N, C-alpha and C positions, 0 to 999 in steps of 0.2 A: 885643352885636356885631350890626352890621347888614350882612348879606351881600346885596347887591342885584345882580340881573341887569339890566345897563343896557340891553341890547337882545339878545334871544335869537333874533331872526329873521335867518337868513342870506339867504333868498330871499323877497322880497316879490312879491306878484302883484296886478295890477289887471286884472280881467276886462274892465272897460269899455274900457281902452286896449290890451288884449291885449299888455301890455308887462311883461316880467319882468326883475328886476334883482338882482344880488348886492350885498347891503348890508353895511356895516361893523358890527362889534359887538365888544364886549369882554366876556369871561366874568366871572363873579362876583368882586366885589371889595368892600372896605369902604367906608364913608362913606354919605352921604345920596344919594338918588336924583338930586339935581341936580349932583352932582360927577362928574367923569370921572376914573376911577382910572388910574394909569399902567399900561401893559401889562407888568407884572412878575409872573411866575408865573401869568399868565392867557393868554387866547387873543385875538388881534386879527385881524380879517378886514377887508380893504379892498375897497371897491366897485371892480370892475374893468370893468364895462360892463353893457349891456342886451341882452337877446335878445327878439326878437319871434316869438311862436309862432303867430300868426294866431288862428283860432277854437278852438284846442285848450284845453280846460279840464282841467288835470292831476288825475288821481285818484291816481297814484303817479309820483314822479319820482326816478330814481336815476342816479348817475354813477360811472363807474370810469375812472380816469385822465382822458382828455379825452372819452370816449364818454358821451353823454347819451341816456337812454331815458325816454320819457314815455308812460304809459298814461292815456288820456283816459276820461272818464265814458261816452262813447258807443262805447267799444270800439275806438278807433284807437290805433296805436302810432307815435310820432314818434321817429326816430333821427337822430343827427348827432354831429359832433365840434365842441366849443367851441373856437374860435380867436379870438385878439385881432387886431384890425385897427389897433391903435394908439389911444392916448387912451382914451376911454370906449366905443369901439365894439367889439362882439364879433359874431361871426357863427356860424351853425351850418353847418359845412361837411359835404358829403356827405349833406345832409338828405333823408330819405325818410319817407313817410307810408303806413302799412299799415292797412287795415281788418281787424280781427281777428275781431270777433263774427260768427258765422254762425248757421245754423239748428240747429246741434248743441250749441254750448257758448258760455259766457260767460267772459271773462278778468277775473279778480278782483285779481291782484297780480302783481308781477314783481321779478326780481333779476338783477344782472349779476355774472359771475365771470370771472376770468382763467382761460383754458384753454390754457396753454402746452404741455400734454401733446399736444394735437393739432397745434398750429402755434405758432411763436414769435409773441408779440403777439396771439394769438387771444383773442377774448372770446365767451363763451356767454351767452345770456339764458334765464332760467327763468321760466315762467309758472305761476301757480296758476289752474286752469280749473275750470269746473263744467259738467257735462252738463245741458242744459236738460230733457231727458226725465225723468231719474231723480235729478237733483240730486247725483250722485256727483262728488266732487272729485279732481283729479289734478294732479300737477306734471309739466310737460313741459319739455324742453330743446331749444334751437335754437342754431345758430351765427349770428354776425353777420359778414358778409363786408365787409371794409373796402375801399373803392375811391373812385372819383369820387362814387359814391352808395352809402351803407350799405345792405346788402341783408339782409333776414331770410331765413335758409335754412329748409329743411324740418325738421320735428321729427325728432330723431335718438334720443331716449330719453324715457321717461316712467315715472312710478311712481304707483300709485293704491291700494295695499293699505290698506284702512280699519283692519284689525286692527293695523297697524304705525303709521300716521300718526295714528290717532285719528279721531273723528267730527267732521265740519264744520271742516276745516282752514280757518283764516281769514286767515293771513298767512304770507309767506315772507320771509326776509332772508338775505343772503350774508355771508360772512366770508372775506376774502382773506388767506391765509397761504402764502407761497412754499414753505414746507416741507411743505405738505399738498396733497392733490388739491383741486380746486374744491369748495367746501363751501356748502351751503345749510341753513338751519334752517326748520322748519315748526312752527307752533303751532296746536293745535286748542283745543277748549273746556277741556281739562284736561291736555294733554300737549304737550311740546316734543320733536321728533325731529330728529336730525342726519343729513343725506344727503350723499353725495359723488358726483362724476363720476369713476368708476374705469375700469379697463381702457383706459388711455390717454386718459381724458377722454371716453369714448364711451358709458358705461353709468351711469345714475343708480341708486344703490343706497343703502339705509339702513345706517347703522352701528348698533352696539349702544348708543350713547349716547342716553339719554333722560332726561327730567326732568318732574316734575309741575308744572303751573301752580299757583302759590300760590292758596290758597282765596279770598283777597280779590280775585283777578284773574279768577275764573271766571265773573263776571257779564258778561264780554265784553271781548275784547282789541281795543284801538284801534290799537296799533302795537307793533312789536317792534324792539329795538335790540341788536346784537351788539357786545360790548366785550371786549377781552382782559383776562384776569386774570393771566396769565403770558405770556412771549413766544411760547409755543406752544399756549396754550389760550384759549378764549373762553367768556364767559358770556352767557346770554340774559335780557333783561329785558323781559317783556311789560308793557304798560300797559293797565290795565283801564278800563272805562267809568266806574266810580265812584271808583277809587283809582289815580291816576296817580302812581307813586312813582319 
């Protein structure tokens, strides 16, 4: 049996043209690589348009509903809402660009979560940051104010306990469940921890949930993906530098 992934890339980027597009793809199906399988029991995504980001080189790109957040290599944050203008044209409404890096800390990763506990339709953004002076890492939470221009609000909560998060947290990723408070997972060299925005979505707190990173992934995590195992639970799959499973 030949299970081929005909195209696994949803978003292609061309730094030279500064042009980013959503591409069509069909998930794994049988047959040879030259055949196009019917979209039965698989996933098909159509190209809907192009977005121009200017000189932004994405380090991490996340989207929740229509809200897009991009963290660049040079510590800038691009926010906006993806809207179709008809045909193949898309635009980033409410576009704003924020310089994040300062003299105190660097921004390493980000995640978006629905935070309807604070306000209907509200979205919060969480950052993984590192203090430049002592290399301590911390997860911070901010709200995004939607309007004519999306606005990053001041930090309203943070968590940095190394004995809980583990040493050298490298990635964070969110999981959106309407039956639970806003949830984010953090992975360190050997530990995965689950945190929530509790107390009406205003306080970032760890839960008792924890898991060990598999031994064959402890050589370095490249990415983390959250996927549901039941309608109310999620599992965390870290991808290691040498063993991407």
